[in-house]
C-alpha positions as CSV (number, residue, x, y, z in Angstrom):
1,M,53.1,80.2,170.5
2,I,51.3,82.0,168.4
3,S,52.8,84.7,167.0
4,S,51.4,88.1,165.2
5,P,52.2,89.6,162.2
6,S,53.2,93.1,162.3
7,A,56.3,92.7,160.6
8,L,54.1,92.3,157.6
9,E,53.8,95.9,157.0
10,A,54.7,96.4,153.8
11,E,57.2,98.8,155.1
12,S,58.9,95.5,156.3
13,L,58.3,93.1,153.9
14,A,60.1,96.0,151.4
15,R,63.6,95.7,152.5
16,R,62.9,92.0,150.3
17,T,66.1,90.5,152.3
18,D,66.1,86.9,152.3
19,A,65.7,87.0,155.9
20,D,62.7,89.4,155.4
21,A,61.4,87.5,153.3
22,D,61.6,84.0,154.8
23,E,59.6,85.1,158.5
24,A,57.3,87.1,156.0
25,C,55.8,84.1,154.3
26,A,56.4,82.1,157.9
27,L,54.3,84.4,159.1
28,R,51.5,84.8,156.3
29,G,51.8,81.3,156.2
30,R,51.2,80.3,159.8
31,T,47.6,83.5,159.3
32,W,45.9,81.5,156.4
33,A,46.2,78.2,158.8
34,L,44.4,79.4,161.8
35,L,42.3,81.4,159.5
36,G,41.9,78.3,158.1
37,A,41.3,76.0,161.5
38,L,39.3,78.8,163.4
39,L,36.7,78.9,159.6
40,A,36.7,75.1,159.5
41,R,36.0,73.6,163.0
42,P,35.5,75.6,166.3
43,P,38.9,75.9,168.3
44,D,39.6,72.9,170.8
45,A,40.6,73.2,174.4
46,R,44.5,73.7,172.8
47,L,43.7,76.2,169.9
48,L,42.5,78.6,172.4
49,E,45.2,78.5,175.0
50,A,47.6,79.4,172.4
51,L,45.6,81.9,171.9
52,R,45.4,83.3,174.7
53,Q,49.4,83.6,174.2
54,V,49.3,86.1,171.2
55,P,52.0,88.7,172.7
56,A,51.1,92.1,173.2
57,E,52.9,94.6,170.7
58,P,54.7,97.8,172.6
59,A,53.5,99.6,169.9
60,G,50.4,97.9,169.6
61,D,48.9,100.9,168.0
62,G,49.0,99.2,164.3
63,D,45.7,97.5,162.7
64,M,46.8,94.3,162.5
65,E,48.1,94.5,166.4
66,A,44.9,95.5,167.5
67,A,43.1,92.5,165.7
68,W,45.3,89.8,167.0
69,A,44.8,91.7,170.7
70,G,40.9,91.7,169.9
71,L,41.5,87.9,168.9
72,A,43.6,86.8,172.0
73,L,41.2,88.8,174.4
74,A,37.5,86.6,173.0
75,A,39.4,83.6,173.0
76,G,40.1,83.9,176.6
77,H,36.3,84.4,177.9
78,A,35.6,81.5,175.3
79,D,35.6,77.2,175.7
80,P,34.6,74.4,173.8
81,P,31.1,74.1,174.6
82,S,29.9,77.0,174.4
83,L,32.2,77.5,170.5
84,D,30.6,74.9,169.5
85,D,27.2,76.7,169.9
86,E,29.1,79.2,168.7
87,Y,29.6,77.3,165.3
88,H,26.7,75.9,164.6
89,A,25.0,78.7,164.8
90,L,27.0,80.5,161.9
91,F,28.2,77.9,160.2
92,I,25.7,74.8,160.3
93,G,22.3,76.4,161.8
94,V,18.5,74.3,160.7
95,G,19.0,74.4,157.4
96,R,21.3,77.3,157.4
97,G,23.7,78.6,159.4
98,E,23.5,82.2,159.6
99,T,26.4,82.6,156.9
100,V,27.0,81.1,153.9
101,P,30.7,80.1,153.8
102,Y,31.1,79.0,150.1
103,A,32.4,80.9,147.4
104,S,29.8,79.5,145.0
105,W,28.0,81.4,146.8
106,Y,29.3,85.0,146.8
107,L,30.0,84.4,143.1
108,T,26.6,83.5,142.3
109,G,24.1,83.7,144.4
110,L,23.9,79.2,144.3
111,L,26.2,76.6,145.7
112,M,28.3,74.3,143.7
113,E,28.3,76.5,140.8
114,K,31.0,77.5,138.3
115,P,33.7,79.0,141.2
116,L,33.9,75.9,142.4
117,A,34.6,73.6,139.3
118,L,36.9,76.1,138.2
119,L,39.3,76.3,142.0
120,R,39.0,72.1,141.1
121,R,40.8,72.3,138.4
122,D,43.3,75.0,139.6
123,L,43.7,72.7,142.8
124,A,44.4,69.7,140.7
125,R,47.1,71.9,138.2
126,L,48.5,72.9,142.0
127,G,48.6,69.3,143.3
128,I,46.0,70.0,146.3
129,E,43.5,67.4,146.6
130,R,40.3,67.1,149.6
131,S,41.7,64.9,152.5
132,P,38.7,61.4,152.4
133,E,37.5,62.9,155.3
134,V,35.8,66.2,155.0
135,C,33.1,66.5,152.9
136,E,32.8,70.2,152.8
137,P,33.2,71.1,148.7
138,E,36.9,72.6,148.5
139,D,35.3,76.5,147.9
140,H,34.2,76.5,151.5
141,A,36.4,79.3,153.7
142,G,38.2,76.9,155.9
143,A,39.7,74.8,153.0
144,L,40.2,77.9,151.1
145,C,42.5,80.0,153.7
146,E,44.4,76.6,154.3
147,S,44.8,76.0,150.0
148,M,46.4,78.9,150.4
149,A,48.8,78.3,153.4
150,L,49.9,75.5,151.5
151,L,50.5,77.9,148.6
152,V,52.6,80.2,150.8
153,D,54.2,77.4,152.5
154,D,55.7,75.9,149.6
155,P,59.5,76.4,148.3
156,D,58.1,75.5,145.0
157,V,55.7,77.5,144.6
158,V,55.8,80.7,142.8
159,A,54.8,84.3,143.6
160,D,52.5,84.8,140.4
161,T,51.6,81.1,141.8
162,E,50.3,83.0,145.5
163,R,49.1,86.2,143.5
164,G,46.9,84.4,141.0
165,F,45.5,82.3,143.6
166,F,44.3,84.7,145.5
167,E,43.1,86.7,143.2
168,T,40.7,84.5,141.4
169,H,39.9,82.2,144.7
170,I,40.1,84.3,147.7
171,D,40.0,88.2,147.2
172,P,37.0,88.7,144.8
173,W,34.5,87.2,148.3
174,L,36.5,86.3,151.0
175,G,36.0,89.9,152.4
176,R,32.0,90.5,152.0
177,F,32.1,86.9,153.9
178,F,34.3,88.3,156.7
179,E,32.2,91.6,157.1
180,D,29.0,89.7,156.9
181,L,30.7,87.6,159.4
182,S,31.9,90.4,161.9
183,R,27.9,91.3,162.0
184,A,26.0,88.0,162.1
185,P,24.2,87.7,166.0
186,S,25.3,84.9,167.3
187,A,28.9,85.8,166.0
188,R,31.3,86.7,169.9
189,F,34.0,85.1,169.5
190,Y,33.8,84.7,165.3
191,A,33.8,88.5,165.0
192,P,37.0,89.1,166.1
193,V,38.3,86.0,164.0
194,A,36.5,88.0,160.6
195,V,38.1,91.5,162.0
196,L,40.9,90.0,162.1
197,G,40.4,88.3,157.9
198,Q,39.6,91.7,156.9
199,R,42.6,92.9,158.7
200,F,44.6,90.0,156.8
201,L,43.2,90.0,153.4
202,A,44.3,93.8,153.0
203,L,47.5,93.7,154.0
204,E,47.8,90.4,151.7
205,R,46.3,92.5,149.1
206,R,49.4,95.5,149.7
207,Y,51.5,92.1,150.1
208,F,51.1,91.4,146.6
209,S,51.3,94.8,144.7
210,L,54.8,95.6,146.3
211,P,57.7,95.1,143.9
212,E,59.5,91.9,143.0
C-alpha cells in the first residue's frame, strides 16, 4: 500500500527526532519514486490498484491529503489501455506530445542543451548512471524524480547534497512543467498527478528551508 505523506508537514519535520527524520525521508523517497514511475511510463494494473488503496486521512483538509485523494479517485476511474493512450498523447505524440518533460526545454527552449550537460556531470559525481535500456535523456522529468528518490533513500547522502541537486536541477523548472501538465488537453489521470507533484515540490522547499 502507498501511504500519503501527511507526516511530511513542516511542523512534524521540525521535531527532528531520529524516528521523525527516518519516517520523513522514507515518505519523501516513496513520493519521489512514485512521481518518477508515473512520469517515466503509464502505470500498470498493479500500480493503479495500489493508488486506489491510498488511505483517506481523518483530517483530510491539507493540500497534500487532498492531492493524494484526487490521485486515488483518478486511479479508480482509470485502466491501463486508456492510460497508454493518455500517456502517448501527453508525452510522445506524433512528432511531439502535448507537454515536453525535459529540463533543457524549460530552461533554454531547446532540447539536449547545457542543463543536460551539467546534470550529467553532477550525476556522474554522485555515482548515478542511466540504465542501458533507457533511451530518454537524463533531464526527463521522470528520470530526475527517480534520481531524487535515490538520493533521499541513500543514507550516505547528506542533506546539503539533496538540497543542492533539488535547487539546481529540479526546482527551477519542474513546477512549470507540472502546471503545463495539469492543463494539457488529454490530462485526465495525469492532471491529479501534476497537482500532487506541484504540492510535493512546495513541501520539499519547506523541508529544505528547515534548520538542521
